[in-house]
N, C-alpha and C positions, 0 to 999 in steps of 0.2 A: 611696236606697243599696243595696237587695236588686238594683235592676235591674241597676246599674253592675258590681256585683257580677258576676252572673250575666252579664253581657257580655265582663269582662273576661277570668272563667274562661272561653266561651267559646272566647275566640280564641287564649290557650292551648293549648288541647285541638284546636282543628284545626291548630296547628301544628303538633302533634306526630307525628299519622299521616304528613304529606309529610316531616317530617324523616327520618323512622323509615325511609321509600322510598329515600332520598338515602344510607343507612346500608348499603344491600344489599352483602352481600360478593359476590364469584367462588365457585361450589360449590368444595368443595376436592377436590382432584385424586384420581382414580379411579386403582384400580388396576390396575396391567394382567393381563390373565389370565395361569395359570402357566402354560399351555399352548394353543397357539397350536389357532385351530377346526382337528378333521378333514378341513374341505372345503379351507382351501388350505391347497397346499405350502410346504412351509420353506424360504429361499432355506441355500443350502449357507454360507457365511459370508459374513457383514455387516460388516466393522470398524467398531464405533462412530463417527460423526463428533467425538463429545464426550463425554464422562464426563457420565454420566447428577446428576443434579444433586437434593438435596434438596427435600420440599416449599416450596414459597415462603412466605418468612415476611415482616414484617413488615419495612419500611426500619428502624426506630424501635422501641424501647420503652421506655416510658414509665412501664412499674409500677412503680410502688416510690416515683415521684420526688416534689420538690417543686414547686411554680407561684407564682413570687412575679410580680404583673401589678402594672401602673401601666399607670393610664390619664386619660385627658381627658373630659369631657364636659359634661351639662347635668342640671340636674334638672329637674323640673317639682312645681308644690305646686298642691293641691286648690287648688278657684277659691273655694269655701266658707270651708276653710281659711285661704287668704293672703288674704281679705280678712278675719278672726278676728283674723290677728297682726296688721295693722294698726288694728284699731279692736277691741276694745278694748284690745289692749294693748300697742301702740305699739313693737310690734318693729321694723316694717317703714317704711317711707315711704308719702306720701297718694298715691293710686293704683298702688299697685304691680305690676310685672309678673309673671306667673306664673313667670319662669325665672330660674334659680339657675346660674352657670358655678365650673367646677371641677375636679374628679377623686378621683381612689379608689385606693386601694393594697390589696392582701389575698394571702395567703400561705393555701398547701392543700397540700393531701398527697394524691397518685392512689395507691387502693389497687389499683387495675388500668386493666385500657384503658378502663375506663368511668365508673365512681365515683370522685369526689376531694368530699373535705372541705375548707372554708375558712372562713376568717373576714378580717378586713376593716374600713376603713370610707372614706365615704364624705366630702368637702368641697367644702361650695358656698359660693359667695357671691352677697350682688345682694340691692338695693332696700335697703341699707344693715344687714343681716339677716346674721348666718352659719350655715351649718346643717353640723351636724354627727352621721355617719349609721352610726353603725357594724351591721356583721353578721355574720352566719354562714350556711352556705348548702351543700344537700347538692346538687349538679355532676352530670347523667348527661348524657356524652358518648360517642357514636355510636363508634366506634372511636376511642381516641385517639393511637394509631401509626399514623395515617392524614393525609396533607397538609391535608389540608381536610375537617373537620369541624365539623359541629354541632354545640351541647346544650341541654339545659335544667336550670335548676336551680330548686330552690322555699327559703324558709328565713326566716328573721325580723331582724327589724331594730330600730332601738329609735334614731331619728330625734328629733334636739334644732335648736331654733330659738331662736336668741338676738339682741339689739340692745337697742337701750338700757336696758344693764345690765337687761335682764328676757330670760328664755326660757322656752320652751314645748318639756316632753319628752313623747316618748309611751311609754304606759304599757307599751304592747306593740305590734308590727308583726307581717305577713305578707309576702314578694311570692313570686311566680315570675318567671318571666325563660325568652328564648332569646337565643342568639349562636353565634358560630361560633368557632372558629382557623383559621388558614392560618399554617400552618410554612413561614418564610422558612431557618431551619436546623433541622439535628435537635434546636437546645435554645431557638431562636426560634421566638416565633410571634405574627402579630397577631390581636387580638382586638378583639372588637366583640361590644355584647353590648347586651339590652335589658332594661329590667324594670319592672313595675307593683306597688307594694307596698301594703296595708291596715293604714294605723294608726290606731290610737285615742290620745287624747288625751283626759287628764281635762276640759280644757276644755271641749272640743267632744260635742255630743251625738251628731253623727253622726262616720261615718268619714272618716279623709282618705285620697283615694285620688291617691298620687306616683308620677311615675314616674322613669326614668335611664336615661338613655341612655351608653353611654363606648365610647370606642377609646382603645389602647393597646398594647403590647407586655408578655409574656409570657415568663419565663426557666423553664428548667426544670431541675432542681440534680437528679444523683443518677439511681435506676430504672433497669431492665434488665430483659433477657426473661424468663421461665421458668425454673428449673434446667431443664436437657437435658444431663446428662449425659455421655451418649455424642456429642451434637451431630447427628440424628439429623433435628431440627426436630420431634421432637415430647416434649412435655415430660415427666421423669421419671413423673408421674403418672398418665401416657394411655399411658407405655410398656408394651409388652407383653413385645420384647426388648433387654434391658440392654445394654451394650456392645456394640450393632451396629461392623461395623468406618465407620471415617470416608469421607462419598464414597457409602456404600451407599444407594441408592434401596428406600425404606420405605413401607410402607403407610400411611395419612394417620389423622390421625385422625379418628373415627369408625369407621372400619375395626374389626374382630374384631381384626385383626392388626397394629392399629397401633403404629407404631414396628419393626417387622420387617421383615429384608431381601426384596425381590420378588427372581427366579429363575427367567425367563421364559423361559429355554432349558431350565435343570432340568442344568446343567454345574458345579453344586457353588459358582461364583463372583455375588454379586448384581448387579443388572443398577446400579446407579450406579457400580461399579469391573469390570464385564465391558466387556471393551474390544472382544469380539468377539461383536455380541447375535444372537441365534438361530443356536446353531452346533447343525449336526446332532446328532441321539444318536449319530451313529456317531465322530464327528471327537473322540473318544476317544485318548488325557488331552491337556489344556488347560494349559495354565497358570495358577499357583497366585497368589490375593493376593496382593498386594507384588511383585509381576513386573509392568515395567509394562507388559505383555503379556498383563494375568492375562485370562481365560476364553477366550483365544482357542488353537485347536490347536497344539499343539508342533511346531516345524520344526526338527528339532536341528540341517542342516547348515544352517541358514537362506537357503535355498533359494528360497524365499519359495512349496513347498510345503508344505503340512502332511505330518506323516508317516503319516498314517493313508491318504495320496495319493500318498507319495514313493515310486517305484517305483526306484532310485538315489539309496538311502540313501549319508551320507558325501560327498557330492556338496563339491570343492573350495571353498571361501571363494572364490577367483576362476576358479571355473568359472560364466563367467555371459556367455550367454543361458542358458536352460534353457526345456525345452517344459511340455508341461500335466505327464509324469509323472514330473518333477523329474529328467529326462537332460539334459544340455548337449546345445544344439543345434549340428547340423552343418550346415546351409545349401545348402553345394556339395556334400556327401556325394562328400567325398574320402577319407574315413575319420580326417579330422584335425577335433577337436571345434571351434567358431570361436571359443572363448578360447584355442586355443592354436595359430588358423589364422592366418596371416602375412598369406598370400592368399586372400583368400575370394572366390567367386563363380568360381575353377578352373572349366574347362570340363571338360564330363564325359570321364570314358578318357583325361584328363590321367594321366599318370605324377608324383607329388609326394612331397618327402621330409618330413620329420617335421614339418617347420612348416606346410604345406599348401601349400606351393610348387611349382609347375612342377621338373621338372629342366634347368637351366641349365648344359652342363658349364663353355662361356666365360662363362659370369656378363657378358651383353652384356644381359642384359633381354629378349630373344625366346626363348621355349622350345626345349629340341631338337628333339620334334619338329614347331616350323616355321620354323629357322634355316636359312637356304642357304649359308650362309658361317659353319661351325664351326670353333674353334680361333679366334675373332676376339682380333686379340692385345688385352690389356686397358688399355691409352689408343684406342684406336682404336672411339672416343667423336665421335658421337652416330653409332647404327646405327638402319637403317632397319628397316621392317617385318619385312622379311625377316633381321635380322640381318648385315644387310652391311655398311661405312663408310658416312657418305652423302660424296655428294660436291653441294654445294649448286649452284655455276656450272658441271657439266657439263664440267672440263675435262682429265679423267682422272685428279686426283690428290682422294682421300681431305679430305678439311674435317680431320681430326686434323693431313695434312700442309703443308696448303695453306698457306701465307706469305701468297699474293694473295687474299684471297678476291674473291667474284666477279666474274672476269674475264670480261671481254665474251666473249660466244660467237663459235667460230670464230681464236680467238688463239692462239697458238703458245706454249706455258708449257714450262719447266722441271720437272725433278722437285718443285722446291720449290711446282708452280704460280703461279710466276711469269711474266710474260712476254718472251722470250728476248731480243729487240731491242728499246727504245721505237719509237714507228712519230710520224715526224711527217709534214707534208703535199710535195706536189709542189711546184715553181714557180707560185707565183702562187694556193695553195690555203692554205685556215683550217682550223687542229684546236682544236676546244675542249680545253682544259688541268683532268683533272678532277682531282674530289678536292681543289681551292683556291678553301680559303676565310679568308674576313676575320673577326675580330672587328665585331659587325656595326654601322653607318655610322659603321666607320673603315677605314685604308688597313693594319690590322695583321695582319699574315699569322698563321695558326693553325699550330702543330706538326703537325698534319693535313697542311699542303702541302709541307712539306719533301721526301715522298717522291718524288711526283711531279716537282717543281719538281728534282730533282736528275738523276733519267731523264734529264727536258728536255735541262737542259747537259749528260747527258754526251753525248748524240743529236748536237744543234747544236755543240760541238764534233772528233764527230767526222764532220762536212761542212762543210772548208773551206770559204773563198771567200766560202758564205753571207750570204744579208744577210736580219734575220727584224724581221719587227713584232709588239709584241706591245700587243695590244687589248683595252679594258676595258670594260666594257658593266653598266646596270644593269635593274632594274625601273624603269616606272612612277609608285613610287610617293614622294610628297615632291615637290619643288621642284625642276622640268627643271632648273634653271641649278646646283641643289646639286648632282643627280646627275651633270651634265658631270663638273664637278671631282673626286666621289668616281670616278668610272671614271675619270682622269686617275693621278689620284691610287695608286689600284691599280695600273693596265699600269704604272706607273713602280715600284712594290714592287718586282713582279714581273722587274721589266726589271734593276732592282739586285742581286735574289736572283741572277737568273743571271750577274751579271758579276762577282759575289761565288761564283760558281762555275765560275772560269775564263774564261769566254765572252768572246771580246772585245768592247768598248762600241761599238768602229766596226761592228760587226755588228748593232746592237739598238737601232729604237727605239720611242717607246713612248706610243701614242693611245689619249687616252677620248672612248668615242663618247655617255654617257650611256645614258640609253634608246633609242636609235634602233635600229635590225634587230633586233626581238625576235625571237624563234625559237618562242616557243610565244607563248598568249594570254594575257595580266594579270590574267585577269580568276580564276583559281584562285592558289592558294599554290603547288599544282604548278608549274603553270606559269612564274612570277616567279620561282620558284629556281632555272627553267631559263635566265631572261632576265637573272639576275646572275651570270657570266661572265667567265673570260679566255682568249681568242683568240688562238695563234700562229699566225702569215701568213708562207709563204716568198718573199720578194722576189724571191729571183733566187738 
């Protein structure tokens, strides 16, 4: 018997150091030094990336909570005592198994994150017998507030075995055990435990070593963290500075100033609330606690340059950007600050107006010092780089007066930029009619064709007794027969239009040539566009 007691106690003692090692906590947060080392230069100003936080606390607080556990499992009965149950007491069947199966329920109270006092009972069945095992236990958990934590327990029990109208009850019993809790949520945990009991029955001269293994769920009701009135993460009992402002970083438990605010840059604003850590000693005043920029140097005109560096105080709110001295920037050095300058990057030496723009008397967009055509009319637009009205087709008529843009070079035009008379070919020659367009794939004329055809009709009527042939052509895209029909239809459409404008029907014929006689390669889009054309040929 003594040997079994020693073995059980030795196994339990061997597990405790391992569990204690698993319980090691990270070291407490060390306070930052109140002043930076003299050998390290202090940065001018560095806004804090995030407000400092209180010392890390546990994710859950189960101190003062009740634990209700319901488990299922197995009970092992001491071998010698198991035989005794069968004979002479007849509580179990012949050749009984040492295992009984059932479960247990317990209710406990957690005084803090380590100690719990609980009571409950196990209930098992097997071999025709029933086991009822009430118990009370004292449990030590290696920080109940963590997600996964082992525990050890000791306690007393009084198991009772019943069967065949007979029962045996222990006079007394003691047990030790180990287990783990794994929290599935803040209030529910998976509980796994095993224990070995030393039970003394008057019916046996030897003690019975009975074991229990359980797996189940535990629910935690109530509880909460230690009282911390100012919410700085240091319990009131250990807090040296009551009423610390919310959010202030404080010295941790264990420090002589536990719970007192840290102020690394000595600006009067605790680190946890200081939005600008490491403020230089000369950067005064700073915004007070309660201001969104607490601990940052005051910037009265909000130009981004603190007052102690600002050489242009009271800069207007719209005067941006500014330079390092807090003065509005004048990038082109024209005497007009950028926030007022509507013409940035003005060339050096250029006279400017109050808006920072070069003087332009005729408002043509060309500064007076570069304008070779001063006093250009307001409607004479566009102008070239010299300030003179543009003449894109070089016909001598500026674009703003030219009603016939893109006149071919050498064509005589009138004051509106239009050709003086419509040109027609000599006898036996052909002329491509420009700007004759059709709806894609059809012989329907587009409105843009009317001007050219109207001018052509006027010119034909001016030459009596002449005969004309209208010729239609396509590119080589598609079926050749279809292209031939399309070219003939288009030629006939142009002929009918000319007749409609007063040209004698007897002087006109229409011929379609399809994709024959290309005037440009069909390998490019530009070449195919030239090949889709209508020509007029003078027959006599």
